[in-house]
C-alpha positions, 0 to 999 in steps of 0.5 A, a space after each residue: 502629260 500622261 493623259 495626252 499620251 494615252 489619248 494620242 495612243 487611242 486615236 493614232 494608228 498602230 504605225 505611230 507606236 514608236 512615237 507613243 512609246 517615246 512619249 511614255 518613256 519621257 513621261 516616265 522620266 519626268 515622273 521619276 525626277 519629280 518623285 525623287 525631288 519630292 523625296 529629297 527636298 521633303 521634310 520627314 520625321 525619320 532618323 534616316 537621311 533624305 537620300 536613303 529614304 529616296 533610295 529605299 523608295 526607288 527600290 520599292 517602286 522598282 520591285 513593284 514595277 518588276 512584279 507588275 511587268 512579270 504578271 503582265 508578260 505572263 498574261 500576254 504570253 498565255 493569250 498569244 501562244 495559241 495564236 502563234 502556233 496556230 499560224 504554223 499548223 495550217 
């Protein structure tokens, strides 16, 4: 599903960004549900309950996503900042 959304993002015009973002969000929701179902229904050798394993795994995933988002936003701001101010200088 993510491949379909990615290909449609490559071939569609920029005006379709809202529909593409809805597709990305829906794919993300399906991935989170599948990840949690795998963790809750799986057999593990730890002494923790499957629920606590799922909570810990989701916390780790959220931290990783936050770090990647933070790095990506900093890189985007560093690249876009000169262009934003260049518009008002002339």
